[in-house]
LOTORVEX-142798 format. One record per residue (C-alpha): x, y, z; residue in three letters; residue number from 0. Coordinates in nm, 3 decimals, always signed. Layout:
<pts>
@u X v Y w Z res ALA n NUM $
...
</pts>
This chain:
<pts>
@u +11.353 v +3.320 w +9.500 res MET n 0 $
@u +11.079 v +3.512 w +9.315 res LEU n 1 $
@u +11.049 v +3.521 w +8.938 res GLN n 2 $
@u +10.892 v +3.802 w +8.740 res ALA n 3 $
@u +10.526 v +3.839 w +8.828 res GLY n 4 $
@u +10.577 v +3.733 w +9.189 res GLY n 5 $
@u +10.582 v +3.357 w +9.123 res VAL n 6 $
@u +10.818 v +3.163 w +9.345 res LEU n 7 $
@u +11.087 v +2.976 w +9.154 res ALA n 8 $
@u +11.146 v +2.617 w +9.256 res LEU n 9 $
@u +11.519 v +2.669 w +9.233 res GLY n 10 $
@u +11.761 v +2.470 w +9.021 res PRO n 11 $
@u +11.640 v +2.137 w +8.879 res PRO n 12 $
@u +11.675 v +1.855 w +9.128 res ALA n 13 $
@u +11.937 v +1.591 w +9.048 res PRO n 14 $
@u +11.803 v +1.261 w +8.911 res PRO n 15 $
@u +11.841 v +1.101 w +9.254 res ILE n 16 $
@u +11.873 v +1.346 w +9.544 res PRO n 17 $
@u +12.106 v +1.240 w +9.827 res ASN n 18 $
@u +12.220 v +0.935 w +9.633 res ARG n 19 $
@u +12.459 v +0.720 w +9.835 res LYS n 20 $
@u +12.631 v +0.384 w +9.774 res PRO n 21 $
@u +12.441 v +0.097 w +9.931 res GLY n 22 $
@u +12.100 v +0.264 w +9.912 res MET n 23 $
@u +11.858 v +0.149 w +9.642 res LYS n 24 $
@u +11.613 v +0.380 w +9.468 res TYR n 25 $
@u +11.283 v +0.329 w +9.287 res ARG n 26 $
@u +11.054 v +0.551 w +9.078 res PRO n 27 $
@u +10.757 v +0.698 w +9.262 res LEU n 28 $
@u +10.499 v +0.617 w +9.000 res GLY n 29 $
@u +10.495 v +0.867 w +8.715 res ARG n 30 $
@u +10.616 v +1.162 w +8.924 res THR n 31 $
@u +10.975 v +1.139 w +8.798 res GLY n 32 $
@u +11.094 v +1.122 w +9.159 res MET n 33 $
@u +11.345 v +0.848 w +9.242 res MET n 34 $
@u +11.290 v +0.768 w +9.609 res VAL n 35 $
@u +11.504 v +0.564 w +9.847 res SER n 36 $
@u +11.355 v +0.222 w +9.916 res GLU n 37 $
@u +11.347 v +0.319 w +10.283 res ILE n 38 $
@u +11.241 v +0.670 w +10.381 res GLY n 39 $
@u +11.210 v +0.840 w +10.717 res LEU n 40 $
@u +10.857 v +0.799 w +10.848 res GLY n 41 $
@u +10.664 v +1.018 w +11.086 res ALA n 42 $
@u +10.507 v +0.963 w +11.428 res HIS n 43 $
@u +10.831 v +0.975 w +11.621 res TYR n 44 $
@u +10.889 v +1.335 w +11.716 res HIS n 45 $
@u +11.032 v +1.567 w +11.975 res TYR n 46 $
@u +10.771 v +1.784 w +12.143 res GLY n 47 $
@u +10.473 v +1.788 w +12.374 res SER n 48 $
@u +10.178 v +1.769 w +12.133 res ALA n 49 $
@u +10.020 v +1.462 w +11.981 res GLY n 50 $
@u +9.990 v +1.103 w +12.099 res SER n 51 $
@u +10.285 v +0.950 w +11.912 res ALA n 52 $
@u +10.601 v +0.827 w +12.088 res PRO n 53 $
@u +10.843 v +1.113 w +12.148 res LYS n 54 $
@u +11.217 v +1.161 w +12.146 res TYR n 55 $
@u +11.356 v +1.262 w +12.481 res LYS n 56 $
@u +11.569 v +1.535 w +12.326 res THR n 57 $
@u +11.600 v +1.718 w +11.999 res LEU n 58 $
@u +11.956 v +1.586 w +11.984 res GLU n 59 $
@u +11.822 v +1.229 w +11.970 res ALA n 60 $
@u +11.614 v +1.326 w +11.670 res ARG n 61 $
@u +11.917 v +1.495 w +11.516 res ARG n 62 $
@u +12.109 v +1.167 w +11.534 res GLU n 63 $
@u +11.831 v +0.987 w +11.347 res VAL n 64 $
@u +11.807 v +1.250 w +11.073 res VAL n 65 $
@u +12.186 v +1.266 w +11.038 res SER n 66 $
@u +12.211 v +0.888 w +11.006 res GLN n 67 $
@u +11.927 v +0.885 w +10.754 res ALA n 68 $
@u +12.096 v +1.149 w +10.539 res LEU n 69 $
@u +12.431 v +0.971 w +10.559 res ALA n 70 $
@u +12.269 v +0.644 w +10.451 res ALA n 71 $
@u +12.108 v +0.796 w +10.142 res GLY n 72 $
@u +11.746 v +0.820 w +10.258 res LEU n 73 $
@u +11.589 v +1.094 w +10.048 res ASN n 74 $
@u +11.215 v +1.082 w +10.133 res PHE n 75 $
@u +11.107 v +1.255 w +10.456 res TYR n 76 $
@u +10.752 v +1.230 w +10.586 res ASP n 77 $
@u +10.556 v +1.439 w +10.836 res ASN n 78 $
@u +10.192 v +1.466 w +10.935 res CYS n 79 $
@u +10.162 v +1.661 w +11.262 res ILE n 80 $
@u +10.315 v +1.988 w +11.371 res GLN n 81 $
@u +10.576 v +1.854 w +11.619 res PRO n 82 $
@u +10.718 v +1.639 w +11.338 res GLU n 83 $
@u +10.730 v +1.938 w +11.107 res ARG n 84 $
@u +10.900 v +2.144 w +11.376 res GLU n 85 $
@u +11.183 v +1.894 w +11.418 res THR n 86 $
@u +11.231 v +1.838 w +11.046 res LEU n 87 $
@u +11.233 v +2.211 w +10.986 res GLY n 88 $
@u +11.505 v +2.249 w +11.247 res ALA n 89 $
@u +11.719 v +1.956 w +11.135 res LEU n 90 $
@u +11.694 v +1.902 w +10.761 res LEU n 91 $
@u +11.964 v +2.055 w +10.540 res PRO n 92 $
@u +11.893 v +2.401 w +10.397 res PRO n 93 $
@u +11.976 v +2.267 w +10.050 res ASP n 94 $
@u +11.625 v +2.157 w +9.956 res ARG n 95 $
@u +11.745 v +1.990 w +9.637 res GLY n 96 $
@u +11.916 v +1.727 w +9.851 res ARG n 97 $
@u +11.594 v +1.559 w +9.969 res ILE n 98 $
@u +11.229 v +1.499 w +9.886 res TYR n 99 $
@u +11.002 v +1.663 w +10.141 res LEU n 100 $
@u +10.626 v +1.629 w +10.166 res MET n 101 $
@u +10.345 v +1.766 w +10.374 res THR n 102 $
@u +9.985 v +1.666 w +10.423 res ASP n 103 $
@u +9.663 v +1.865 w +10.434 res VAL n 104 $
@u +9.321 v +1.767 w +10.562 res ASN n 105 $
@u +9.132 v +2.098 w +10.586 res ALA n 106 $
@u +8.830 v +1.948 w +10.762 res LEU n 107 $
@u +8.994 v +1.907 w +11.105 res ARG n 108 $
@u +8.660 v +1.851 w +11.276 res GLY n 109 $
@u +8.461 v +2.090 w +11.056 res LYS n 110 $
@u +8.158 v +1.990 w +10.851 res ALA n 111 $
@u +8.289 v +2.149 w +10.530 res LYS n 112 $
@u +8.623 v +2.267 w +10.393 res ALA n 113 $
@u +8.702 v +2.548 w +10.150 res THR n 114 $
@u +8.993 v +2.614 w +9.917 res ALA n 115 $
@u +9.109 v +2.881 w +10.160 res GLN n 116 $
@u +9.117 v +2.621 w +10.439 res ASP n 117 $
@u +9.346 v +2.404 w +10.228 res PHE n 118 $
@u +9.574 v +2.695 w +10.145 res ARG n 119 $
@u +9.590 v +2.816 w +10.503 res ARG n 120 $
@u +9.686 v +2.472 w +10.633 res GLU n 121 $
@u +9.944 v +2.422 w +10.360 res PHE n 122 $
@u +10.120 v +2.751 w +10.429 res PHE n 123 $
@u +10.114 v +2.686 w +10.805 res ASP n 124 $
@u +10.284 v +2.354 w +10.734 res ASN n 125 $
@u +10.561 v +2.480 w +10.509 res ILE n 126 $
@u +10.627 v +2.770 w +10.742 res ARG n 127 $
@u +10.684 v +2.520 w +11.023 res THR n 128 $
@u +10.902 v +2.307 w +10.792 res LEU n 129 $
@u +11.107 v +2.620 w +10.712 res ARG n 130 $
@u +11.077 v +2.560 w +10.339 res THR n 131 $
@u +10.933 v +2.745 w +10.041 res ASP n 132 $
@u +10.798 v +2.436 w +9.864 res TYR n 133 $
@u +10.736 v +2.063 w +9.896 res VAL n 134 $
@u +10.790 v +1.782 w +9.649 res ASP n 135 $
@u +10.472 v +1.600 w +9.747 res LEU n 136 $
@u +10.142 v +1.755 w +9.854 res TYR n 137 $
@u +9.926 v +1.486 w +10.018 res ARG n 138 $
@u +9.554 v +1.511 w +10.083 res PHE n 139 $
@u +9.484 v +1.302 w +10.392 res ASN n 140 $
@u +9.117 v +1.208 w +10.408 res ASN n 141 $
@u +8.969 v +0.992 w +10.683 res ASN n 142 $
@u +8.618 v +0.870 w +10.753 res ASN n 143 $
@u +8.402 v +1.061 w +10.506 res THR n 144 $
@u +8.144 v +0.909 w +10.267 res PRO n 145 $
@u +8.256 v +0.833 w +9.911 res ASP n 146 $
@u +8.098 v +1.133 w +9.739 res GLU n 147 $
@u +8.232 v +1.371 w +10.004 res VAL n 148 $
@u +8.575 v +1.215 w +9.960 res THR n 149 $
@u +8.568 v +1.261 w +9.581 res PHE n 150 $
@u +8.454 v +1.622 w +9.624 res GLU n 151 $
@u +8.723 v +1.700 w +9.881 res LEU n 152 $
@u +8.994 v +1.528 w +9.677 res THR n 153 $
@u +8.898 v +1.733 w +9.372 res ALA n 154 $
@u +8.907 v +2.051 w +9.581 res LEU n 155 $
@u +9.246 v +1.957 w +9.727 res ALA n 156 $
@u +9.376 v +1.897 w +9.376 res PHE n 157 $
@u +9.240 v +2.233 w +9.260 res GLN n 158 $
@u +9.437 v +2.402 w +9.538 res VAL n 159 $
@u +9.741 v +2.191 w +9.453 res PHE n 160 $
@u +9.728 v +2.312 w +9.091 res GLN n 161 $
@u +9.734 v +2.671 w +9.214 res GLU n 162 $
@u +10.027 v +2.593 w +9.443 res LEU n 163 $
@u +10.212 v +2.418 w +9.163 res LYS n 164 $
@u +10.175 v +2.724 w +8.938 res ARG n 165 $
@u +10.309 v +2.934 w +9.226 res GLU n 166 $
@u +10.612 v +2.707 w +9.264 res GLY n 167 $
@u +10.505 v +2.573 w +9.601 res ARG n 168 $
@u +10.431 v +2.204 w +9.532 res ALA n 169 $
@u +10.541 v +1.953 w +9.269 res ARG n 170 $
@u +10.324 v +1.639 w +9.291 res HIS n 171 $
@u +9.987 v +1.527 w +9.430 res PHE n 172 $
@u +9.920 v +1.229 w +9.659 res ALA n 173 $
@u +9.633 v +1.096 w +9.869 res VAL n 174 $
@u +9.583 v +0.877 w +10.175 res SER n 175 $
@u +9.288 v +0.743 w +10.371 res GLY n 176 $
@u +9.170 v +0.482 w +10.617 res HIS n 177 $
@u +8.938 v +0.291 w +10.382 res ASP n 178 $
@u +9.099 v +0.072 w +10.112 res PRO n 179 $
@u +8.774 v +0.035 w +9.915 res ALA n 180 $
@u +8.745 v +0.412 w +9.901 res GLN n 181 $
@u +9.108 v +0.455 w +9.803 res MET n 182 $
@u +9.056 v +0.203 w +9.522 res LEU n 183 $
@u +8.764 v +0.406 w +9.388 res LYS n 184 $
@u +8.970 v +0.726 w +9.404 res CYS n 185 $
@u +9.262 v +0.574 w +9.215 res ILE n 186 $
@u +9.037 v +0.422 w +8.948 res GLU n 187 $
@u +8.827 v +0.737 w +8.896 res ARG n 188 $
@u +9.069 v +1.026 w +8.955 res LEU n 189 $
@u +9.346 v +1.031 w +8.698 res ASP n 190 $
@u +9.532 v +1.319 w +8.863 res PHE n 191 $
@u +9.648 v +1.113 w +9.163 res ILE n 192 $
@u +10.024 v +1.055 w +9.131 res GLU n 193 $
@u +10.099 v +0.867 w +9.455 res ALA n 194 $
@u +9.920 v +0.729 w +9.758 res PHE n 195 $
@u +10.000 v +0.613 w +10.109 res TYR n 196 $
@u +9.919 v +0.246 w +10.176 res MET n 197 $
@u +9.936 v +0.061 w +10.510 res PRO n 198 $
@u +10.121 v -0.265 w +10.453 res LEU n 199 $
@u +10.298 v -0.517 w +10.673 res ASN n 200 $
@u +10.286 v -0.889 w +10.739 res TYR n 201 $
@u +9.946 v -0.845 w +10.910 res VAL n 202 $
@u +9.772 v -0.592 w +10.685 res THR n 203 $
@u +9.808 v -0.744 w +10.339 res GLN n 204 $
@u +9.459 v -0.669 w +10.208 res GLY n 205 $
@u +9.572 v -0.393 w +9.970 res ALA n 206 $
@u +9.780 v -0.642 w +9.773 res LEU n 207 $
@u +9.467 v -0.798 w +9.619 res LYS n 208 $
@u +9.320 v -0.503 w +9.427 res GLU n 209 $
@u +9.452 v -0.168 w +9.545 res LEU n 210 $
@u +9.823 v -0.213 w +9.474 res ALA n 211 $
@u +9.761 v -0.367 w +9.128 res PRO n 212 $
@u +9.525 v -0.081 w +9.041 res ALA n 213 $
@u +9.791 v +0.171 w +9.142 res ALA n 214 $
@u +10.047 v -0.008 w +8.924 res ALA n 215 $
@u +9.809 v +0.000 w +8.624 res ARG n 216 $
@u +9.754 v +0.376 w +8.665 res LYS n 217 $
@u +10.121 v +0.459 w +8.726 res GLY n 218 $
@u +10.048 v +0.570 w +9.082 res VAL n 219 $
@u +10.341 v +0.549 w +9.322 res GLY n 220 $
@u +10.297 v +0.351 w +9.646 res VAL n 221 $
@u +10.438 v +0.482 w +9.973 res ILE n 222 $
@u +10.406 v +0.219 w +10.247 res VAL n 223 $
@u +10.311 v +0.341 w +10.594 res ILE n 224 $
@u +10.253 v +0.157 w +10.924 res LYS n 225 $
@u +10.509 v -0.116 w +10.841 res PRO n 226 $
@u +10.521 v -0.218 w +11.208 res PHE n 227 $
@u +10.159 v -0.129 w +11.297 res MET n 228 $
@u +10.278 v +0.152 w +11.526 res MET n 229 $
@u +10.507 v -0.100 w +11.697 res GLY n 230 $
@u +10.232 v -0.356 w +11.766 res THR n 231 $
@u +10.369 v -0.614 w +11.522 res LEU n 232 $
@u +10.695 v -0.647 w +11.713 res LEU n 233 $
@u +10.553 v -0.607 w +12.060 res SER n 234 $
@u +10.642 v -0.926 w +12.249 res LEU n 235 $
@u +10.457 v -0.936 w +12.582 res PRO n 236 $
@u +10.626 v -1.162 w +12.834 res SER n 237 $
@u +10.442 v -1.471 w +12.940 res GLY n 238 $
@u +10.268 v -1.534 w +12.606 res ASP n 239 $
@u +10.345 v -1.898 w +12.520 res PRO n 240 $
@u +10.252 v -1.844 w +12.155 res ALA n 241 $
@u +10.547 v -1.604 w +12.123 res LEU n 242 $
@u +10.798 v -1.810 w +12.320 res ALA n 243 $
@u +11.146 v -1.793 w +12.174 res GLY n 244 $
@u +11.082 v -1.493 w +11.949 res LEU n 245 $
@u +11.224 v -1.221 w +12.174 res ALA n 246 $
@u +11.578 v -1.294 w +12.060 res SER n 247 $
@u +11.465 v -1.267 w +11.696 res GLN n 248 $
@u +11.290 v -0.931 w +11.727 res ARG n 249 $
@u +11.540 v -0.727 w +11.524 res GLU n 250 $
@u +11.579 v -0.996 w +11.259 res ALA n 251 $
@u +11.201 v -1.021 w +11.221 res LEU n 252 $
@u +11.174 v -0.643 w +11.186 res ALA n 253 $
@u +11.415 v -0.664 w +10.892 res VAL n 254 $
@u +11.229 v -0.966 w +10.746 res ALA n 255 $
@u +10.902 v -0.771 w +10.763 res ASN n 256 $
@u +11.059 v -0.485 w +10.567 res LEU n 257 $
@u +11.198 v -0.730 w +10.311 res ARG n 258 $
@u +10.848 v -0.875 w +10.273 res PHE n 259 $
@u +10.710 v -0.526 w +10.203 res ILE n 260 $
@u +10.981 v -0.432 w +9.954 res LEU n 261 $
@u +10.923 v -0.757 w +9.765 res SER n 262 $
@u +10.566 v -0.658 w +9.676 res GLN n 263 $
@u +10.500 v -0.536 w +9.324 res GLU n 264 $
@u +10.445 v -0.164 w +9.287 res GLY n 265 $
@u +10.594 v -0.053 w +9.620 res VAL n 266 $
@u +10.811 v +0.255 w +9.575 res SER n 267 $
@u +10.927 v +0.314 w +9.931 res THR n 268 $
@u +10.851 v +0.211 w +10.289 res VAL n 269 $
@u +10.873 v +0.478 w +10.558 res ILE n 270 $
@u +10.906 v +0.340 w +10.912 res PRO n 271 $
@u +10.930 v +0.574 w +11.205 res GLY n 272 $
@u +11.275 v +0.539 w +11.363 res MET n 273 $
@u +11.369 v +0.645 w +11.714 res ARG n 274 $
@u +11.744 v +0.589 w +11.708 res THR n 275 $
@u +12.034 v +0.592 w +11.465 res ALA n 276 $
@u +12.071 v +0.220 w +11.543 res ALA n 277 $
@u +11.718 v +0.159 w +11.413 res GLU n 278 $
@u +11.808 v +0.337 w +11.090 res VAL n 279 $
@u +12.110 v +0.109 w +11.047 res ARG n 280 $
@u +11.905 v -0.198 w +11.135 res GLN n 281 $
@u +11.634 v -0.120 w +10.881 res ASN n 282 $
@u +11.896 v -0.079 w +10.609 res LEU n 283 $
@u +11.969 v -0.450 w +10.641 res GLU n 284 $
@u +11.642 v -0.511 w +10.455 res ALA n 285 $
@u +11.813 v -0.392 w +10.137 res LEU n 286 $
@u +12.062 v -0.679 w +10.132 res GLN n 287 $
@u +11.824 v -0.934 w +9.979 res ARG n 288 $
@u +11.461 v -0.982 w +9.878 res ARG n 289 $
@u +11.186 v -1.200 w +10.014 res GLY n 290 $
@u +11.162 v -1.399 w +10.336 res ILE n 291 $
@u +11.251 v -1.755 w +10.425 res THR n 292 $
@u +11.002 v -2.019 w +10.537 res ARG n 293 $
@u +11.141 v -1.998 w +10.888 res THR n 294 $
@u +11.090 v -1.620 w +10.892 res GLU n 295 $
@u +10.740 v -1.661 w +10.751 res ALA n 296 $
@u +10.644 v -1.904 w +11.028 res ARG n 297 $
@u +10.777 v -1.666 w +11.295 res ALA n 298 $
@u +10.597 v -1.368 w +11.138 res LEU n 299 $
@u +10.276 v -1.574 w +11.123 res ASP n 300 $
@u +10.299 v -1.619 w +11.499 res ARG n 301 $
@u +10.357 v -1.248 w +11.553 res LEU n 302 $
@u +10.076 v -1.151 w +11.317 res ALA n 303 $
@u +9.820 v -1.372 w +11.489 res ALA n 304 $
@u +9.882 v -1.192 w +11.820 res ARG n 305 $
@u +9.925 v -0.845 w +11.670 res ALA n 306 $
@u +9.574 v -0.843 w +11.526 res ARG n 307 $
@u +9.432 v -0.864 w +11.876 res ALA n 308 $
@u +9.672 v -0.615 w +12.036 res ARG n 309 $
@u +9.645 v -0.314 w +11.805 res VAL n 310 $
@u +9.551 v -0.001 w +12.000 res ASP n 311 $
@u +9.193 v +0.131 w +11.960 res PRO n 312 $
@u +9.312 v +0.442 w +11.778 res GLY n 313 $
@u +9.451 v +0.224 w +11.498 res HIS n 314 $
@u +9.187 v -0.049 w +11.496 res ALA n 315 $
@u +9.104 v +0.057 w +11.140 res TRP n 316 $
@u +9.427 v -0.115 w +11.032 res LEU n 317 $
@u +9.303 v -0.462 w +11.121 res THR n 318 $
@u +8.935 v -0.388 w +11.059 res ARG n 319 $
@u +8.981 v -0.266 w +10.701 res LYS n 320 $
@u +9.328 v -0.352 w +10.568 res TRP n 321 $
@u +9.373 v -0.720 w +10.653 res CYS n 322 $
@u +9.165 v -0.837 w +10.355 res GLY n 323 $
</pts>
């Protein structure tokens, strides 16, 4: 809905906790004022033909996941490539106040330099695909650029975000990247960052040393991605004697890994990709208690030792940079 002067209204104020349901737990996302479900719906499982991520066989399969997530009280919904945005746009409820929705922008996309118009064009392409007028979180996703270029691009992305916020199109600003040292510099130097995406699981714990504490000091919300290392953590190849006896524990160890993540200081939400409604229900078991047992830790140690060597080349940056 447009206000006087052609500025898009954000609609009625969102409730304190959108899509609040019994049994789900919620945490503040830094200083944004958003109260996010401890488990959100991650990206990289989509229905479509583009991209390299695992795909749903049918849109109906994706519908079952989204329906289960909504019924369980998940209120944070992630997306980072167009097929994911297409499915979310088709399946999420038209009542935008019921959920928190984000989108990411990069603007470089193989180019040597990006402009403010590039950022705006990508943003509007994204929200058009999502079938929404605004997003709650606008994330600048920067990968593999030198520090000074990163700071310059982040400042430009924030400049565009400020324009979009005045227009009623975006509420809060977040960042992500592949280099933890660079992300640490951004969080320490750039006071306008409100949230950031951090890879964390039982293998990639490097961010817990400096990056997560720095985010907590600055009031920056932490959204955990890659909780299962794109499935590598729980991949149990047959015939590996080091993993003998763990196949029957796979689901329990998935839950233990999520409990480990949610036990870390400063974490606001963890957003695993989920292929089935059963996986949504399974992941919710992580909310029943905190921490992991010694037995679970020993089993996860065995998984982690093998997972470091099995990560696919496209995600080698996870073990190269985020293990600490």
